N, C-alpha and C positions, 0 to 999 in steps of 0.2 A: 471462372475464378470468383465471380461475385457470390455464387452459391457456396463456394468453399469457405468463405468468411462470413456468411450470413448467420445471424444469431436469432432468426425468427423462431418462435416457440421456446426460447430460452428465458429463464428468469434469473436475474442477477441481483444478489444482495451485496451492496458496497458499504462495508463498515468503514466509517470515517469519510463517507462521501460528502460531508459538509465542508471538508478542507479543499485546498486548491488542487492538489494532485489527485486525490480521491474523486473530487467532483468532475475533473476533466476526464478521468477514466470512465466514470458513470455516464457522462454525456456520449463518449465514444461507443460504449456498449449499446446505449439506447439508439444511437444513429444507425447501428448495424442491425437493429430489429429486436433487441432484448427488452423485455419488461424489467424495469429497474426499480429496486427498492433502496432508497438512501437511508442508511442507519447511522444515527449519531445523536449527540446530546443537544446540539444547538438547533432548535426548531426553526428559527428564522432563516438561518443559512441553509438548512435542509430544504425548506419550502422554496427558497429562491432557486436552488438547484433544480428542484422538481419543475418549477415554472419555466426555467430555461429549456429543460428537456421537452416539456409539453409544447412550448412555443415552436420548437424545431420539428414538431410532429411526432415525438416519441411518447412512450408510456412510462410513467414514473409515479412513485408515491414516497412519502417519508414516514419512517417509524422511529420513534424516540427510544434510545437505549444507551446504557453505559456499558462500554465494551469490557470493563473490568468487573462486571457483575453477571454471573451465569444466569441468574433468574431474569434479569433485565433483558438479556439476549434471547432467552427462551420465550419471553413474552412477545418480543418483536418478531421472532421467527414464527410463532403460532399465528400472530395477526397477519403476517405476510402470507403464510400458507393458505389462510382462509380467503384472502383477497386475491392473491396472484398465483398461488401454487408453490410447490417445493422449489427451492433455489437449485438451479443446475450450475450456476456460477457464483463463486464467493470470492470477492476481492477484499483482502484485509489491508486497508490503507490507514488505519488508526495508528498513531505513534507520534514521536517527537522527542525533544531533549528538554532538559531542565537547567536553568542557569547555575543552580547550586551544585550540579553534577559536572560542570564544565571547569577545566583547569586552565586558568590564565597562564601566560608565559612565566616560567620560574616558580609556579605554585608547587606546593608539597603534595604529592600523590598520597602520602601516608595520612594526610589530614582530610582526605575526601570523606564526607559524611556518609555513613552506611545508609542512612535514611534516604539520601539523594540517589545513591546507587540503586537501592531497591525500588524507588519510585520510577526510575527510568526503565528498569527491567519489567516492572508491572505494566507500564505504559506500552512498551514496544513488544514484549514477549508474551506476557500473560493476557493482557487485553488486546494486544496487537495481533496475536496469532492463536495462542493456545485455546482460550475460551471460545472464540468464534468458530474455530475448527471443531471443537468438541460439540458445540450446540448445533451449528448448521451442518457439520459433517455427519452427524447422526442421521439426519433426514436424507442426505445424499447417499449414504451407505445403504439405507433401506430401499431407496429407489434404484440403486445400482448404477448411478451415473452422476458425473459432476466434474467441474474444474475449479480447483482452489488456486488462487493467485495471491501470494503473500508479497507485501511490499517490504523489501529489505533495504540495503544500501551498499554502495561500493565500499563504505567504511567498515562494513562487516567482513569484507575480503582483506583489506589492508587497513589497520587501525589508523585513524587520523589523529593528529595532535589535538589536545584540549578536550575532545569529546570522547573520553575513554569509556565511560559507562554506555553511551549510545552505541559506540562501535562494538563493544562486547555484546550488547543486547542484539544488535543486528546480525552479528556472527551467529548467535544462538538461533535467530530466525531462519537463517539459511540452513543450519544443521537440522532444525525441526522440520523444515520443508523436505529435506532429503529423507528423513526418517518416515514421515507420513507418506511420501511418494512410494517408498518401498512397502509400507504396511498396507496401503490401499490400492496398489496397482492391480491386483486380481479381483477387486471389488467394484471396478468401474469408475473410480475417482482418481483423477490426475491431480498432482500437487506440484506447483512450480513457484518460482519467485522472480520478481523484477527488482533489480538494484539500480535505482536512479542515481545519477551523479548530482551535480549541483544545480538545483532548480530554485530560484529565488521565491520565497514564500514568507508568510508572516513570521514564522519561527526563526528563520535564518537571515532575514533581510538586513537586520542591524549588524550582522556579522560580515556581510558581503559588501555593504554600501555605507558610506559616510552620510551624515544627516543632509548634506547638500546634494546627494545623489551620485557623487563620484565613487569610484571603487575604493573600498578600504584596503589596507595593506594585505589583509587575508584574501580579499577578493582578487587583488592583483596577482597574488601568488597562485591562486587557483586557475585564473585565466592563463597565466604563463605556463601552467602545467597541463593545460588542455589543448590538444592539437587543433580543435575547431575554434579555439580562441574566443569562446563565448559560453554563457550559461545555457542550460536547457530551458525549453518552454513546455508548460504542462501538457499541451496538446501533442507533444512529440512522444508521449507515452501511449498514445492511442493505438498505434500499430501493434506494439508488443502485447498490450492487454487483450485486444480483439483476437489476435493470433492464438494466444494461450487459451482464451475462452472458447474458441470455436472447436467443437468436437470433430469437425472434419479437417480443419487446417492443421491441428496439432495433436491428432489422435494418438501418436506414438511418442509424444513428448511428456515426460514426467521426471521430477527430481532435478530440474534444471534451474539455474540462476541466470536470468537474462539481464545483462548489464547495458544500461542506456546512459552513457556518460560523456559523449563527445570525444572519447579516446583517453580520458583522464587515467583510467586504470592500466592503460597500455604504455604509459610514459614513465620511464625510469630516471630520466635526466631532466 
């Protein structure tokens, strides 16, 4: 079973590995033997993640890139391939929401700024999946093997209130995942998605908690709707990402959206 999930001789590019969830997944891949390249804009946080991986005995490096720039991604890919080799695993973990694209209770949807909508789609769909898949996928297709893991959201399955642009963008991520899975299935590249539930991080902590650390009204509603009665922890994505990354453990899995949400999406009442 250890061999089944081993990632020895695999090279993983983690776009957005400077973030909390992306970084935790990068550490999990490294712990299973993959050589990991953290790709992101924040060099300090990227190097901190590299240091954590190396301290744990893994192999990692950081490459600076803007996920919304094809040229920037190409430069990072070329540098990575010279140093580590062609990526056999691509984790697309860049993304997030914007306050100006969020609708407070009672807000007018018709007044939602188009610029904010486009910004969220560029962040989550264009830079979050499209461009990285085009750039790194090109090398994967040439080598005839690879596993692409897109980070979607359960709000892409059922739109959540307030975060309308984010939900729509993540729905598009799931759709694009299925499209690429079909297109690349006979070329040795599998494409899947992971949809996390509620995992407290920088971008949503103020939404889930009050300044004093107690649960906000929104946080209480979410916990009340979650059968496990808690939020997720970043390391709880490790199993899903390593399973999908492993060419042995998930060799016949493509076009799937793996939900890790404590049962939130299974609850209707």
